[in-house]
N, C-alpha and C positions, 0 to 999 in steps of 0.2 A: 707459656709458649703461644705464639700465634698459630693459627691453623696451618699456614704455609710451612712454618718450621716443624710443626708436629708431623705433617705429612712427609716432610723431607727426612726426618729422623726415625720414623716408625719402622721402615724396612730394615734399617741397620739394627735397631733394638730387637725386633723380632728375630732377625738372623742370628744375633748373638745368643739369645735364649734358646732358639731351635738347635743351634750347634751344640750348646751345652747339654741339652736333653739327649741328642743323638750320641754324643761321644762319651757321656758320663752316666748313662742310665744305670749301669751296674755298680759303679764305684761310689756314686754320690746320691743314693736314693733319698737320704735325708734332705739334701739340698734341693732335689727336685720336688719333694713334698712341700718345702717352703714356698717354691714357686707356685705350686698348685693351690696351696692354702691361701696365698695372698692374691692370686689372680683368678683362680677357678670359679669363685663365687661372686666376682665383681665384673662390671662391664669392662672387658679387657680385649675384646675382639673388634678390630676396626673394620667397619663395613663401607667406608668411603665417606660417610656423612656423620657417623656417630659410633660410639662403642656400645656393645651389647654383651650380656653374659654368655659365656661359652655354651651353656646347656641349651640355649635357644638357637644354636647355629649347627648346620650340618654341611658336610662337604658336597653332598648332592641331595636334592629334594624332589619329591614327586608332585608337590603342589605348593604354589606360592601362598603362604599363610602369613605374610607380613601384616601387621607389625608384631606378630607373636612368635613366628618362626622365620629363620633367615637362612640364606645360602651364603657360604663363605665365598668372598670374591676371588676371582682367579688369581689376583695378585697375592692373596693370603695363602694359597694352597702350596706355595713353595715352603711354607713353615708347617707342614703337615704333622711332623712329630710333636712340635710344641702344641699345636691346636688339639691334637688327640689327647695329649697329657692334661690339658686344661679342662677337657670334657666336651669338646666339639664332637658331634656324632658323625658317623659315616653317612647315615641317612636317617630320616625320621620314620617311625613305625605308625601304623594306624592309631595305636593308643595315644601317641603324642598329639595327633590331630584331634582326637576326641577330648583330650585334656584342654586344648585350645577352646573348645566349646564350653567347658566348665569354667575356664578363666573369664570368658566373655560373659557368661551368666553371672558370675560373681561381680563383674564390673558394672553390668547394666541392670541386674535384678529384674524388676517388673517394668522397666522402661523399654520403649521400642528401640531397636537397633538402628543406627544410621544405615543408609543404603549400602555403603561399602562393606559394612560388617555383615549385613544380611546376605549379600552376595557371597562373602567368604563362608558363612555358615552353610549355605546351600551347596557350595563347592566341596566343603568338607564332608557333608552328608553323602554326596555322590562318590567321593574318594573312599569313604568307609564302606560303602556298598561294593565298590569295585575291588577293594584290596583287603577287606577283613572278613573272615568267616564267622567270627563271633567277638563280642565285646563283653568284658566282665560286668559292666553296668550299662543301662540304656543311656544314650547321649541326650544332650539338650539340643533341640532343633527349633528353628523359628516358626512361630505360628503365623496365621494370616495377618495378624496385627504386628508382626515383626518382633514379638517378645519371645525370648528363648524360654522354652518350656520342656519339661521332661517328656521324652518321646512317648512313654507309656501312658501319659495323661492326655494325649491328643488323639484325634481321629483323622484319617484321610477320607475325603468325601468321594466314595465310589458309588454313591447313589444320590446324585444331585437332584433327581426328580422327586425324591421323597422328603417329606417334612413332617416331623413328629412334634414340633413345638418346643423341644428341649434345647437349651443353650449348651452347645458343645464347643470346645476349643479345637479348631482344625489346624493341621499343619500347613505350612506355606505351600501354595498351589504350584510353585515351581519345583517342588520336590515330587518326583514321580511316585505313583502308588507302589511300585515294586521296591523302590528305595525306602520309602516310609515303612512298608510292611517288614522289610528285613531289619530295620533299626528299632522295631518295637512299637510303632504307631498302630493304633487299632483301626480296624475296618468299620466304617459307619454301617455298611450293609449288614455285616455279621452281627454287629451290636443290636441293630433293629430286629433282626431275626431272634436273637437271644431274648431281648426284652419282650417281644411278642409272645414267645413260648412260655417264659416264666410268668408273665402277666396273666396269661390264660390259666395256668395251673393255680396261681394264687387266687384268682377269682372263683375258681371251682373248689378251692380247698384241697387240691390234689398235689402230690409230689410227682416227680417224673416217672417213678416206677409204677405208681398206681394208674397213671394216665396211659392206658394202652398196655400196661403190665409188661410182659416180655416181648410183646408184639406191637409194632406201631399201629396206631389207629387206622391209618389209611390202608395198611396191609390187611388188617382184620376185616375192614369193610369190603376190600377186594375179594377176600376169601369167601365172605358171606354171599356176595353177588354171584360168585362162580358156582354156588350151589343151586341157583335158580336154573330151571330148564330153559333152553333156547326158545325164542318165540315171544309173544306179547305178554307173557306172565309178569315180567318185570314192570311193564307199563301199568298193568292192572294193580300191582303192588303200590306204585306211586299214587294212583288214584285212591286206593284204600287208605293209605297213610294220610293223605290230604283230608279225606272224609273223617277219619278218626280225630284229626286235629281241629275239626270244625271249619274247614275251608269251604268256600262257596264257589271257588273257581280253580281249575287246574289248567296250566298252559304248557304245551310241549313245543320247543323250538329246536329245529335241526340247523345248527350253525355250521356251515361248510367252509368258513373262512380260516385262513392261517394268519395269525396276528404277529406283529414284531416281538422278538424275544431278547433284544439287546439291553433292555432296561429293567430286567426282572431282579427282584431282590435275592433270588436264589436260582442257580442253573436248573435245578430239578423242576422248576415251575414251567419249563419250556413245553412239557407234555400237554399242559393245559391251554397252550396257545393255538392248538390245531383244531380241526373239526370236532364238534361235540354235540351231544344231545342235552339241552338245557331244560330243566323241569321247574316250574314255578307254581306255587299255590298261594292264596291270599291269607292263610292262617298266620298268626303271630308265632314266631320261633322264640320260645321263652328260655330263661336260664335253666329251668328244669329240663327242657329238651336237650340243652347242651350237656348238662351233667349226665343225662341218660346215654347220650351218644358216647361220651368220653369213657363210660364204664362198660361198653360193649365187650 
């Protein structure tokens, strides 16, 4: 058949099959199963340009995900009973869009996505954020190099002013931090904090319980300082500590400035951005001193 003749005869053919499904659904289940078996798994839904498999078509869609998922043309919706029997959906679920990302990953593997596919992947990520409370598995998302990568193996860069020298795979910058976080992408800022804490414990040969024990180190130091009487006694203690360490110089600086706090690695650090009394001595702070402090 030529394309013109095919387009001419398709409505009549679909109409006959749709009528058969509507009027014989109870009496001829076996015949309907024959239709489903022969057409349900084959490209049998006409979209105006080509045939596609029914499972990739829905009567209404929330996101244009062509060439993977399609909307039934208005001209085909008159054959609703037939379409639903063949496996056309009412609408696609978030899981179906996540599956598109899986298919794209299998198709391109470690190759960079074409621009159109990258745009689609970013749109699907936003759709999953807007419409899904949870997914059974983390989705594949485009990296900065447009390679689909498992979300849990990437980072979103919420600390662009920090550089630790490690090579990390970061998610596409057009995916917002909120979307990336919801879909399982890791925070670079939080990872740097964890790495710093664990690295310090490893260098001291301490585990998290022994470092500060049941009380955080900062809280313990705060409690010790609260035991000092008000007045210059604390300052004299700094001088004495410097002398014990072999320092030849002690400097006190009263810093009354308030510094920016938008680019801190942790919100709790904002307290250190305000006015402070800074104390410096020229003795060398050794690893032994660090171990001693950690065991206070």
